[in-house]
DSSP file (Angstrom, degrees, kcal/mol; ACC not computed):
  #  RESIDUE AA STRUCTURE BP1 BP2  ACC     N-H-->O    O-->H-N    N-H-->O    O-->H-N    TCO  KAPPA ALPHA  PHI   PSI    X-CA   Y-CA   Z-CA
    1    1 A M              0   0    0      0, 0.0     2,-0.4     0, 0.0    66,-0.1   0.000 360.0 360.0 360.0 137.6   -4.7   -9.8   18.6
    2    2 A I        -     0   0    0     61,-0.1     2,-0.1    64,-0.1    62,-0.0  -0.848 360.0-127.1-103.1 133.7   -1.8   -7.5   17.8
    3    3 A D     >  -     0   0    0     -2,-0.4     4,-2.3     1,-0.1     5,-0.2  -0.364  25.6-110.2 -76.0 162.7    0.8   -6.6   20.4
    4    4 A E  H  > S+     0   0    0      1,-0.2     4,-2.4     2,-0.2     5,-0.2   0.861 115.1  54.2 -62.8 -39.2    1.6   -3.0   21.1
    5    5 A A  H  > S+     0   0    0      2,-0.2     4,-2.0     1,-0.2    -1,-0.2   0.898 110.5  46.4 -64.5 -40.1    5.1   -3.1   19.5
    6    6 A T  H  > S+     0   0    0      2,-0.2     4,-2.4     1,-0.2    -2,-0.2   0.902 111.3  51.4 -69.5 -40.7    3.8   -4.5   16.2
    7    7 A T  H  X S+     0   0    0     -4,-2.3     4,-2.4     1,-0.2    -2,-0.2   0.911 110.3  50.0 -60.6 -41.7    1.0   -1.9   16.1
    8    8 A R  H  X S+     0   0    0     -4,-2.4     4,-2.4     1,-0.2    -2,-0.2   0.901 109.1  52.0 -63.3 -40.8    3.6    0.8   16.7
    9    9 A M  H  X S+     0   0    0     -4,-2.0     4,-2.0     2,-0.2    -2,-0.2   0.908 109.6  49.1 -62.7 -42.2    5.7   -0.6   13.9
   10   10 A I  H  X S+     0   0    0     -4,-2.4     4,-2.4     1,-0.2    -2,-0.2   0.936 112.0  48.5 -62.0 -46.4    2.7   -0.6   11.5
   11   11 A R  H  X S+     0   0    0     -4,-2.4     4,-2.4     1,-0.2    -2,-0.2   0.871 107.7  55.0 -63.4 -37.0    1.9    3.0   12.5
   12   12 A E  H  X S+     0   0    0     -4,-2.4     4,-0.9     2,-0.2    -1,-0.2   0.909 109.1  47.8 -63.4 -41.0    5.6    4.0   12.0
   13   13 A H  H >< S+     0   0    0     -4,-2.0     3,-0.7     1,-0.2     4,-0.5   0.939 113.7  47.4 -61.6 -46.1    5.4    2.7    8.4
   14   14 A L  H >< S+     0   0    0     -4,-2.4     3,-0.5     1,-0.2    66,-0.2   0.824 112.6  49.0 -67.3 -31.3    2.1    4.5    7.8
   15   15 A D  H 3< S+     0   0    0     -4,-2.4    -1,-0.2     1,-0.2    -2,-0.2   0.636  96.0  74.2 -80.7 -13.7    3.5    7.8    9.2
   16   16 A A  T << S+     0   0    0     -4,-0.9    -1,-0.2    -3,-0.7    -2,-0.2   0.706 109.9   7.2 -75.9 -20.4    6.7    7.6    7.1
   17   17 A A    <   -     0   0    0     -3,-0.5    63,-0.3    -4,-0.5    -1,-0.1  -0.989  68.6-118.3-157.3 154.0    5.0    8.5    3.9
   18   18 A P  S    S+     0   0    0      0, 0.0    61,-3.9     0, 0.0     2,-0.5   0.838 107.1  39.3 -64.4 -31.2    1.6    9.7    2.6
   19   19 A V  E    S+A   78   0A   0     59,-0.2    31,-2.7    29,-0.2     2,-0.4  -0.980  70.6 177.3-126.2 125.0    1.3    6.6    0.4
   20   20 A V  E     -Ab  77  50A   0     57,-2.3    57,-3.0    -2,-0.5     2,-0.6  -0.992  11.5-163.0-130.7 130.6    2.4    3.2    1.7
   21   21 A L  E     -Ab  76  51A   0     29,-2.8    31,-2.6    -2,-0.4     2,-0.6  -0.953   4.6-160.2-115.2 114.3    2.1   -0.1   -0.2
   22   22 A F  E     +Ab  75  52A   0     53,-2.8    53,-2.4    -2,-0.6     2,-0.3  -0.849  35.9 156.0 -88.8 120.5    2.4   -3.3    1.9
   23   23 A M  E     - b   0  53A   0     29,-2.6    31,-2.6    -2,-0.6     2,-0.8  -0.879  52.6 -97.7-144.2 168.4    3.2   -5.9   -0.8
   24   24 A K  S    S-     0   0    0     -2,-0.3     7,-3.1    29,-0.2     8,-0.4  -0.849  96.8 -17.1 -91.8 110.4    4.8   -9.3   -1.5
   25   25 A G  B    S-D   30   0B   0     -2,-0.8    -2,-0.3     5,-0.3    29,-0.1  -0.650  99.3 -59.0  94.1-154.0    8.2   -8.5   -2.8
   26   26 A T        -     0   0    0      3,-1.2    13,-0.1    -2,-0.3    -2,-0.1  -0.822  45.8-101.9-126.4 165.2    9.3   -5.0   -4.1
   27   27 A P  S    S+     0   0    0      0, 0.0    -1,-0.1     0, 0.0    16,-0.0   0.875 125.6  42.6 -56.7 -36.4    8.1   -2.8   -6.9
   28   28 A D  S    S+     0   0    0      1,-0.2    -3,-0.0    11,-0.0     8,-0.0   0.786 130.6  25.5 -80.1 -27.3   11.0   -3.9   -9.1
   29   29 A F  S    S-     0   0    0     -3,-0.1    -3,-1.2     2,-0.0    -1,-0.2  -0.521  79.8-176.6-135.4  67.1   10.7   -7.6   -8.1
   30   30 A P  B     -D   25   0B   0      0, 0.0    -5,-0.3     0, 0.0     3,-0.1  -0.351  17.7-151.8 -65.5 146.0    7.1   -8.3   -7.0
   31   31 A Q  S    S+     0   0    0     -7,-3.1     2,-0.3     1,-0.1    -6,-0.2   0.157  75.4  37.3-110.3  18.2    6.5  -11.8   -5.8
   32   32 A C  S  > S-     0   0    0     -8,-0.4     4,-2.2     1,-0.1     5,-0.1  -0.950  79.3-119.7-158.4 153.8    2.8  -12.1   -6.7
   33   33 A G  H  > S+     0   0    0     -2,-0.3     4,-2.4     1,-0.2     5,-0.2   0.839 111.8  54.0 -62.5 -35.7    0.8  -10.9   -9.6
   34   34 A F  H  > S+     0   0    0      2,-0.2     4,-2.2     1,-0.2    -1,-0.2   0.906 109.5  47.3 -69.0 -40.7   -1.5   -8.8   -7.5
   35   35 A S  H  > S+     0   0    0      1,-0.2     4,-2.6     2,-0.2     5,-0.2   0.896 111.6  52.6 -64.3 -38.8    1.4   -6.9   -5.9
   36   36 A A  H  X S+     0   0    0     -4,-2.2     4,-2.1     2,-0.2    -2,-0.2   0.915 110.2  47.4 -62.6 -43.6    2.8   -6.4   -9.4
   37   37 A Q  H  X S+     0   0    0     -4,-2.4     4,-2.0     2,-0.2    -2,-0.2   0.911 113.4  47.5 -64.8 -42.6   -0.5   -4.9  -10.7
   38   38 A T  H  X S+     0   0    0     -4,-2.2     4,-1.9     2,-0.2    -2,-0.2   0.939 114.1  45.5 -66.7 -46.7   -0.8   -2.6   -7.8
   39   39 A A  H  X S+     0   0    0     -4,-2.6     4,-2.5     1,-0.2    -1,-0.2   0.866 110.8  56.6 -62.8 -34.8    2.8   -1.3   -8.0
   40   40 A G  H  X S+     0   0    0     -4,-2.1     4,-2.6    -5,-0.2    -1,-0.2   0.878 104.3  51.0 -64.3 -38.9    2.3   -1.0  -11.7
   41   41 A A  H  X S+     0   0    0     -4,-2.0     4,-1.3     2,-0.2    -1,-0.2   0.917 112.3  46.7 -64.5 -42.5   -0.7    1.3  -11.3
   42   42 A L  H  <>S+     0   0    0     -4,-1.9     5,-2.6     1,-0.2     4,-0.2   0.897 113.0  49.5 -65.5 -39.7    1.3    3.5   -8.9
   43   43 A R  H ><5S+     0   0    0     -4,-2.5     3,-1.6     1,-0.2    -2,-0.2   0.907 106.3  55.8 -65.1 -41.8    4.3    3.5  -11.4
   44   44 A A  H 3<5S+     0   0    0     -4,-2.6    -1,-0.2     1,-0.3    -2,-0.2   0.829 110.2  46.0 -60.5 -31.7    2.0    4.4  -14.3
   45   45 A L  T 3<5S-     0   0    0     -4,-1.3    -1,-0.3    -5,-0.1    -2,-0.2   0.433 110.4-125.1 -89.2   0.3    0.9    7.5  -12.3
   46   46 A K  T < 5 +     0   0    0     -3,-1.6    -3,-0.2    -4,-0.2    63,-0.2   0.882  48.8 176.0  56.1  39.9    4.5    8.3  -11.4
   47   47 A A      < -     0   0    0     -5,-2.6     2,-0.6    -6,-0.1    61,-0.2  -0.484  31.7-131.7 -78.4 144.4    3.4    8.3   -7.7
   48   48 A S        +     0   0    0     59,-2.4     2,-0.3    -2,-0.2   -29,-0.2  -0.861  46.3 148.1 -91.5 123.9    5.9    8.7   -4.9
   49   49 A Y        -     0   0    0     -2,-0.6     2,-0.4   -31,-0.1   -29,-0.2  -0.987  45.0-120.8-154.5 160.7    5.3    6.0   -2.3
   50   50 A R  E     -b   20   0A   0    -31,-2.7   -29,-2.8    -2,-0.3     2,-0.4  -0.848  27.1-155.8-101.6 139.9    6.9    3.8    0.2
   51   51 A H  E     -b   21   0A   0     -2,-0.4     2,-0.5   -31,-0.2   -29,-0.2  -0.901   5.8-158.9-115.9 150.1    6.7    0.1   -0.1
   52   52 A V  E     -b   22   0A   0    -31,-2.6   -29,-2.6    -2,-0.4     2,-0.8  -0.987  13.6-143.5-126.8 119.6    7.1   -2.6    2.6
   53   53 A N  E >>  -b   23   0A   0     -2,-0.5     3,-1.4   -31,-0.2     4,-0.8  -0.735   7.9-159.4 -82.8 109.0    8.0   -6.1    1.6
   54   54 A I  T 34 S+     0   0    0    -31,-2.6     7,-0.3    -2,-0.8     6,-0.2   0.715  89.2  64.0 -66.8 -18.3    6.0   -8.3    4.0
   55   55 A F  T 34 S+     0   0    0    -32,-0.4    -1,-0.3     1,-0.2   -31,-0.1   0.788 103.4  48.0 -72.2 -26.2    8.3  -11.2    3.3
   56   56 A E  T <4 S+     0   0    0     -3,-1.4    -1,-0.2     1,-0.2    -2,-0.2   0.620 118.0  41.7 -86.3 -13.8   11.2   -9.1    4.9
   57   57 A E    >X  +     0   0    0     -4,-0.8     3,-2.0     1,-0.1     4,-0.7  -0.607  68.5 169.4-130.1  71.8    9.0   -8.2    7.9
   58   58 A P  H >> S+     0   0    0      0, 0.0     4,-0.7     0, 0.0     3,-0.5   0.764  72.0  66.1 -61.2 -27.2    7.2  -11.5    8.7
   59   59 A Q  H 3> S+     0   0    0      1,-0.2     4,-0.8     2,-0.2     3,-0.1   0.778 102.4  50.5 -65.1 -22.6    5.9  -10.2   12.0
   60   60 A L  H <> S+     0   0    0     -3,-2.0     4,-3.2    -6,-0.2     5,-0.4   0.755  90.0  81.5 -81.1 -24.7    3.8   -7.7   10.0
   61   61 A R  H <X S+     0   0    0     -4,-0.7     4,-0.6    -3,-0.5    -2,-0.2   0.895 107.5  21.5 -54.4 -52.6    2.3  -10.3    7.7
   62   62 A E  H  X S+     0   0    0     -4,-0.7     4,-1.4     2,-0.2    -1,-0.2   0.856 122.0  58.5 -82.7 -36.6   -0.5  -11.6   10.0
   63   63 A A  H  X S+     0   0    0     -4,-0.8     4,-2.8     1,-0.2    -2,-0.2   0.886 102.2  53.7 -61.8 -39.9   -0.6   -8.5   12.2
   64   64 A L  H  X S+     0   0    0     -4,-3.2     4,-2.8     1,-0.2     6,-0.3   0.857 103.0  57.7 -66.4 -33.3   -1.4   -6.2    9.4
   65   65 A K  H  X>S+     0   0    0     -4,-0.6     4,-1.3    -5,-0.4     5,-1.1   0.909 112.4  41.2 -60.4 -41.2   -4.4   -8.4    8.3
   66   66 A A  H  <5S+     0   0    0     -4,-1.4    -2,-0.2     2,-0.2    -1,-0.2   0.900 114.1  52.7 -72.3 -41.3   -5.8   -7.9   11.8
   67   67 A Y  H  <5S+     0   0    0     -4,-2.8    -2,-0.2     1,-0.2    -3,-0.2   0.918 122.0  30.1 -59.0 -45.4   -4.9   -4.2   11.9
   68   68 A S  H  <5S-     0   0    0     -4,-2.8    -1,-0.2     2,-0.2    -2,-0.2   0.628  97.0-132.1 -90.8 -15.1   -6.6   -3.4    8.6
   69   69 A N  T  <5S+     0   0    0     -4,-1.3    -3,-0.2    -5,-0.3    -4,-0.1   0.869  70.3 124.7  58.3  37.0   -9.3   -6.1    8.8
   70   70 A W      < -     0   0    0     -5,-1.1    -1,-0.2    -6,-0.3    -2,-0.2  -0.995  52.1-156.0-128.9 122.0   -8.2   -6.9    5.2
   71   71 A P        +     0   0    0      0, 0.0     2,-0.2     0, 0.0    -6,-0.1   0.566  63.7  50.2 -83.1  -8.5   -7.2  -10.5    4.6
   72   72 A T  S    S-     0   0    0      2,-0.1    -2,-0.0    -7,-0.1     0, 0.0  -0.754  76.4 -82.7-129.5 170.1   -5.0  -10.3    1.6
   73   73 A Y  S    S+     0   0    0     -2,-0.2     2,-0.2     2,-0.1   -38,-0.2  -0.925  84.9  51.9-120.7 149.7   -2.0   -8.5    0.1
   74   74 A P        -     0   0    0      0, 0.0     2,-0.4     0, 0.0    12,-0.3   0.465  63.6-174.5 -78.2 166.7   -1.2   -6.0   -1.3
   75   75 A Q  E     -A   22   0A   0    -53,-2.4   -53,-2.8    -2,-0.2     2,-0.5  -0.988   8.1-157.4-130.3 122.7   -2.7   -3.3    0.9
   76   76 A L  E     -AC  21  84A   0      8,-2.6     7,-3.5    -2,-0.4     8,-1.2  -0.873   8.8-170.3-104.0 129.2   -2.5    0.3   -0.2
   77   77 A Y  E     -AC  20  82A   0    -57,-3.0   -57,-2.3    -2,-0.5     2,-0.5  -0.944   7.3-167.9-117.6 138.7   -2.7    3.1    2.4
   78   78 A V  E >  S-AC  19  81A   0      3,-2.5     3,-1.8    -2,-0.4   -59,-0.2  -0.991  80.1 -13.6-126.3 122.9   -3.1    6.8    1.7
   79   79 A K  T 3  S-     0   0    0    -61,-3.9    -1,-0.1    -2,-0.5   -60,-0.1   0.881 130.3 -54.0  52.1  42.2   -2.6    9.1    4.6
   80   80 A G  T 3  S+     0   0    0    -62,-0.4     2,-0.4   -63,-0.3    -1,-0.3   0.406 114.7 114.2  80.2  -2.8   -2.8    6.2    7.0
   81   81 A E  E <  S-C   78   0A   0     -3,-1.8    -3,-2.5   -67,-0.1     2,-0.3  -0.858  71.4-115.5-106.0 135.4   -6.1    5.0    5.7
   82   82 A L  E     -C   77   0A   0     -2,-0.4    -5,-0.3    -5,-0.2     3,-0.1  -0.514  28.6-179.7 -66.7 124.8   -6.6    1.6    3.9
   83   83 A V  E     -     0   0A   0     -7,-3.5     2,-0.3    -2,-0.3    -1,-0.2   0.856  46.9-109.2 -88.0 -46.6   -7.6    2.2    0.3
   84   84 A G  E     -C   76   0A   0     -8,-1.2    -8,-2.6     4,-0.1    -1,-0.3  -0.962  32.9 -61.2 150.1-164.2   -7.8   -1.5   -0.5
   85   85 A G     >  -     0   0    0     -2,-0.3     4,-2.7   -10,-0.2     5,-0.3  -0.125  69.6 -61.4-103.2-159.9   -6.1   -4.3   -2.5
   86   86 A C  H  > S+     0   0    0    -12,-0.3     4,-3.0     1,-0.2     5,-0.2   0.898 127.7  49.3 -57.0 -50.3   -5.4   -5.0   -6.1
   87   87 A D  H  > S+     0   0    0      1,-0.2     4,-2.3     2,-0.2    -1,-0.2   0.921 115.4  43.7 -60.6 -45.2   -8.9   -5.1   -7.4
   88   88 A I  H  > S+     0   0    0      2,-0.2     4,-2.6     1,-0.2    -1,-0.2   0.929 115.8  47.5 -66.1 -45.4   -9.9   -1.8   -5.8
   89   89 A V  H  X S+     0   0    0     -4,-2.7     4,-2.5     1,-0.2    -2,-0.2   0.907 111.8  50.8 -63.3 -41.4   -6.7    0.0   -6.7
   90   90 A T  H  X S+     0   0    0     -4,-3.0     4,-2.4    -5,-0.3    -1,-0.2   0.920 111.8  47.0 -62.6 -44.4   -7.0   -1.3  -10.3
   91   91 A E  H  X S+     0   0    0     -4,-2.3     4,-2.1    -5,-0.2     6,-0.3   0.911 112.7  49.4 -63.4 -42.1  -10.6    0.0  -10.6
   92   92 A M  H  X>S+     0   0    0     -4,-2.6     6,-1.9     2,-0.2     4,-1.0   0.875 110.0  51.8 -65.5 -36.4   -9.7    3.3   -9.1
   93   93 A Y  H ><5S+     0   0    0     -4,-2.5     3,-0.6     1,-0.2    -2,-0.2   0.944 110.6  47.7 -62.4 -48.0   -6.8    3.6  -11.5
   94   94 A K  H 3<5S+     0   0    0     -4,-2.4    -2,-0.2     1,-0.2    -1,-0.2   0.852 114.4  46.2 -63.2 -35.9   -9.0    2.9  -14.5
   95   95 A S  H 3<5S-     0   0    0     -4,-2.1    -1,-0.2    -5,-0.2    -2,-0.2   0.627 110.9-117.9 -83.4 -13.2  -11.6    5.4  -13.3
   96   96 A G  T <X5S+     0   0    0     -4,-1.0     4,-1.7    -3,-0.6    -3,-0.2   0.334  86.1 114.2  91.8  -7.9   -9.1    8.2  -12.5
   97   97 A E  H  ><S+     0   0    0     -5,-0.8     4,-2.5    -6,-0.3    -4,-0.2   0.858  71.5  55.3 -65.7 -36.0  -10.1    8.2   -8.9
   98   98 A L  H  > S+     0   0    0     -6,-1.9     4,-2.8     2,-0.2     5,-0.2   0.918 105.9  51.5 -64.2 -43.0   -6.6    6.8   -7.8
   99   99 A K  H  > S+     0   0    0     -7,-0.4     4,-2.2     1,-0.2    -1,-0.2   0.924 111.5  47.2 -59.6 -45.1   -4.8    9.7   -9.6
  100  100 A T  H  X S+     0   0    0     -4,-1.7     4,-2.4     2,-0.2    -1,-0.2   0.925 112.4  49.4 -62.3 -45.9   -7.1   12.3   -7.8
  101  101 A L  H  X S+     0   0    0     -4,-2.5     4,-1.5     1,-0.2    -2,-0.2   0.919 112.8  46.9 -59.9 -44.7   -6.6   10.6   -4.4
  102  102 A L  H  <>S+     0   0    0     -4,-2.8     5,-2.6     2,-0.2     6,-0.9   0.844 109.8  53.7 -69.5 -33.3   -2.8   10.5   -4.9
  103  103 A Q  H ><5S+     0   0    0     -4,-2.2     3,-1.2    -5,-0.2    -1,-0.2   0.932 108.8  49.2 -64.0 -45.2   -2.7   14.2   -6.0
  104  104 A H  H 3<5S+     0   0    0     -4,-2.4    -1,-0.2     1,-0.3    -2,-0.2   0.812 109.8  52.3 -64.1 -29.4   -4.6   15.2   -2.9
  105  105 A A  T 3<5S-     0   0    0     -4,-1.5    -1,-0.3    -5,-0.2    -2,-0.2   0.551 115.5-117.6 -82.6  -7.5   -2.1   13.2   -0.8
  106  106 A G  T < 5S+     0   0    0     -3,-1.2    -3,-0.2    -4,-0.5    -2,-0.1   0.662  81.6 121.2  80.8  16.5    0.8   15.0   -2.5
  107  107 A A  S   <S+     0   0    0     -5,-2.6   -59,-2.4    -6,-0.2     2,-0.3   0.680  76.4  26.6 -87.4 -19.3    2.2   11.8   -4.0
  108  108 A I  S    S-     0   0    0     -6,-0.9    -2,-0.2   -61,-0.2    -1,-0.1  -0.977  90.0-102.1-139.1 154.9    1.9   13.0   -7.6
  109  109 A G        -     0   0    0     -2,-0.3    -2,-0.1   -63,-0.2    -6,-0.1  -0.228  42.3 -98.4 -70.9 162.6    2.0   16.5   -9.1
  110  110 A G              0   0    0      1,-0.1    -1,-0.1    -7,-0.1   -10,-0.0  -0.179 360.0 360.0 -73.2 173.0   -1.1   18.3  -10.3
  111  111 A V              0   0    0      0, 0.0    -1,-0.1     0, 0.0    -2,-0.0   0.405 360.0 360.0 -94.3 360.0   -2.3   18.5  -13.9
């Protein structure tokens, strides 16, 4: 169960930018391979996004798993909706679907 204050904190992060990546570490210094791959896909698309280092916000680490019903990190959100983790984001990147989604969210420029 997530307390109200933690739920509010998660929502504030999600409302702060169209694209939010909850990850282990930072885009420049990821602390797991999956977070590195996901941040790398966003970087390759030159996407504008906010990242949240779950190691710096430990109260979010377990709460976000319950909030999203997703057990692992990273977790990518677009417009407040969970897109998925590394495998899903990587597949979407390869198919071009991620680029389209991020363009619609205003995180990358049009073609």
